[in-house]
N, C-alpha and C positions, 0 to 999 in steps of 0.2 A: 453624446459620446462619440469620439473619433478614435478609430484604431490607428496606431502608428506602427511604422516599420522599425528599423534599427535606430532611427534618429541620429544618423551620422556615426561618428566613430564610437566604438564601445568604450564605456567608462573603464579606466584602468583599475586593476585589482587594488592598488594603493588607495585610490579615491574611494572605492566601495568600502574598504575596511575602515577608512577614517570616518565614513558617514555613519552616524548613529541610526540604527534601524528604528529606534523609538522616535527620533526626531523626524525621520521620513514618514512614519505612520501618522505622527501628529500633524505634519504638514498636509497630508492627504486626507485628514479627517478619519483615520482608521485606528487611532490609539484606543486600546481597550484596557483601561486600568484594572478591571477586575481580573483579566486573564493574562496581562502582560508579564512575562517571567522576569523582565528587567526592572519592573516596578518594585521599590523597596518594601520589604515585609510581606511579600507574596510567596509564601512557601507552598509546595504541593498540597500539604495538609490543609492550609487555609483555603486554597482553591477548591479542593474537593468538598469542603464544608459549604462553600458558596454555590456549588453547582446546583443544589436543590433550591436555592433561593434566588438571589439577585442575578446570578450568572445564567439561569436557565433560559432566559429569553435570547441569549446569544447562541444557544444551541438548537433553537426551534427549527424544526424541519417543515418546509412548505407542505400545505395540506394535500397537494396532489401527488406527493411522493410517499410511497409505502416503504418503510424500513423494516427489514427482517432483524429481530433481536439477535444480539451477538451469540448468546448461548443460554439455554435453559436445561436443567437436568432431565426434564421429562421428555426432551426431544430424542428420539431413537434414530440412530444412523442406519440400522438394518431393517426396520419395519416401516410400513406405511400407515401406522395408526396415529401418528402425531398430526399436528396442524389440522385439527378438526376432521380426521379420518381421511384426509387427502393422501393419495398414494405417493410416497417419496422414496420408494425402494429403488435400488440400483440394479434394475433388470435390463437385459439387452433391448427389450422392446420399449423401455422407458427412457432410453438415451437419445438425445437430440443429435441427429446426423448433421454436422455443420460443413461449410466449405473448407474450413481449416480448424482442426482441434488445437486450442491454445495449450502449448506445451513448453516447458523449460527443460533444463538438463536433467532434472530428477523427477519431475511429475507432470501430469496432464490434468486438465479440468474438463468434465463432461456434464453439461446441464441436462435437466430432466424435462421430458415432455409434459408430465403431469403438473409440474410447477416450475415454470421458467425462471423463477426467482432464486432457485437453489440448484445445486448440482453436487458432484463429488470430485474431490481431488484424488488422484490415483498414483501410488508409488509401486514400482516393480522391485521387490526385494532382491531378486536374482540379478537384475541390471545394476543395482546399487552395491552388489557383492556383500550384502549383509543378511543376517537372519531376519525372518519376519518379525520375531519377537523384538529385535533391536529397532527395526523401523517403527513398530507399534509404540515402543517405549519413547522414541524420539518425538513422534507425532503427538503422543499424549502430553509429553513434557512441553511441547510447543503450545498446545492449547492451555495448559496450566499457566504458562508464562504470559500468554495473551490475557487471560482472565486476571492475573495478578496486576498487569499494567492497568486494566480498567479499575480495579479496586483502589490502586494507589494514585492514579492520575486522572480519573474520570473517563468519559467515553473515548474509546479507541476503536476505530473501525478495522478489525482484523478479519472479519467475515468467516471465521471458523464456527460451525454450528453444532458440532457434536463430537463424540469420542471416536477415535479411529477403530476400525475392525479389519480383520483379514478375510480374504475371499479367494478361493481357488477358481481360476477362469475356466469356463467351458469353451468349447469350440465356437459356439454362437457369440458368447461374450467377447472373446478375443477378436473375432471377425468384425463385429460392430465397432469395437474400440479402435481397431486399426484403420477403419475407413477414414480417409483424409487426415491421417495422423502423421505429422512431420517427423523426420529423423533429426534429432538434435543431440548434441553431445558427441564426443569423440568415439564413444563405444557404439554409435549407431551408423558408422561409416560402412558402406556396402562391402568394402574389402575385408571388413571384420566379420562378414557373414550375417549381420543383423539387418535383414531386409524387412522385417516387421518388428514393431515395438513390443507387442504383447503376444503371448503364446499360450495355447491350451495347456492346462495343467500347472501353469505358473501361479504361485501364490502372491497376491498383491495386497496392499493396504489401501483402504478407501476411507475418506472422511468427508462428511457432509459440510458444504460450504455455501455461503451466499454468493449469488451471481450478481455482479455489479451491472446495473442497468445504465444504458446510455454510453456516450463516448468518454474515453479516458485517455490520459497521456502519462507516460512514465516519467516521474521526477526522481532523479538520482544524482550521485556525485559526479560533477563535471569538472575535469581538470584542464586548465589552460584556456586561453582566449578563443581558440578555434572551436572547442567543444561548447563553450559558453555561447558563442555566436550561433552555433547549430541549434542549441536549445532555444535561443531567442527566436529563431525562425520558426521552429516547431510550435512554440507557445503563441506566436502571432497568429498562425493558422488555426490553432485549436481554439483560441479565444474569440475568433470571428463569429462563432456560433453561439456565444453567450448572450442571452437575451436581457439579463439584468446585471450589468457590470458592477454596480454599486453593491448589490447583494453578494455577488461572487467575491468581490474584493474583501468584504467584511468576513465572510466565512473562511476564505483562503487565509486571511491574516490570523484568525483564531487558530487555524490548524498549523500555521507556521510557528506560532508562539508555543502551542502544545508540543510540537515536534522538537523544537529547540530544547524544551525542558526535558523531554525524553532522552535526547542525545547527551544532555548534561548528566543525567542521573543513570542512564542505562547505556554505558559506553559501547556495549557489544553491538548496539544498533548501528554504530558507525561503520561496521564491517559490511562492505557492499551495500551501503545505504540506498534504499529506493522505496518510493511510495507511488501509488496511483492517484492521480488528480482527476476528479470528474468535473462536469460542466457546471456544477453548483458551487465549486470551490472546496469540496470535501476531499479529505485524504483517506486512503485505504492502505494500511500498513501490510505489506506483503513479505513473504519469505521470512517470517519471524523465527523460523527454525535455524537461521544463521547464528542465533544466540544460544543454541543448545549443542552440547557435545554430541559427536557422531553416535555414541552409544546410548544417548538419551539420559546420561547419568546426572546431568545438571547444566547450569549455565556455562557457556564456553569461556574459558580464560585464555586469551591469546595475547602474545606480546605485541605491543604497538597499537592495541585497541584504543587507548586514550588519545593517541596522536591522530588516528583515523577518525575518531569522533570529533576532534577539534577541527580537522579539515572538512568534515561533513558539515559542521556548523558554518564554516566559511562558505562552503558551496550553497548552503541554504540561504545565506545573505544574498548571494549572486542570483539565485533562483527567485527570491522575493523581489529583487530589483528588476529582473527581467519581466515578471508579471506586471509590476506597477508601470514599467515603461510602456508596455503594450496598452494597458487600460487608461493610463493618465499621462501619456507622453510628455507634454510640455511642462506640466506641474513637476514631474520627477526631474526633468532636465534643470529646472530652476533650483530645486533643492540641491542637486549634485553640483551645480555651479557655485552655490554658496559654500559647499564643503570644499571645493577646489580652492576657492579664495582663502578659506580658513587655513 
């Protein structure tokens, strides 16, 4: 295996879109007829039925990787009695103090000392300017949506492990959570007086979630050649640590195919589309709450969603090509050259 850089000039969008993704996969030996959404007669229902039979080997996880199940009703978010009696409660002394707490505009994630494979997502209702009940409702609706995706489309890595609950922060809790916590979002600017993110007495919503082990890279909608080139550079560096490129490519292709199907059927996912990609080629679907109304009343219906989903599908083609270029440089260039001649 030889890792390649950008391989000269970036392929134009016109060439990429004229190149059949199925033809590319076939040329690279990655065509998966059981799972390929473009194969005739392969409906989501057919694919779900095959998941337990001939498709299972495609989803097999290496023996040295322990996977936390997506969700089970008996898992409790608030107590430590699940997981064989292991303490998984969200106490101040059970929170891992990190160099930098991973936070977005609306939530942060805190892993647990007692079980490094899990942690808690935290939303501050006051910062969101919504009632705690509204935040709870939206978080629950997001979990329900994630589970419904699994039921309809097969395994979807969404990493939500339990129902959300509310919690009033003590001084100790707020102090620990603010340790190395970044200020993100316009409402956290110092001139607005928000010098700490969490405050004693604030009511927050917490939800148990899986912690993704190992290195990951964000895969999202990239617009234009400059952003595509940036992603190509990032993926070159990320894939340099992949020990088995063939296994990675196969799993990555499976996830690309599943994600294309999701974007076709669940167009709300095209809004701010993004997933995490790990070093095994696995996708983790993040921020599924973008498909839920702010008040948690149901799936969001937004004008232009179909167009954004279509553009995200085009971006996914570009992303797939970028990964293949890095893993199989010369072979991909040959296929692209044929497409250009055609």
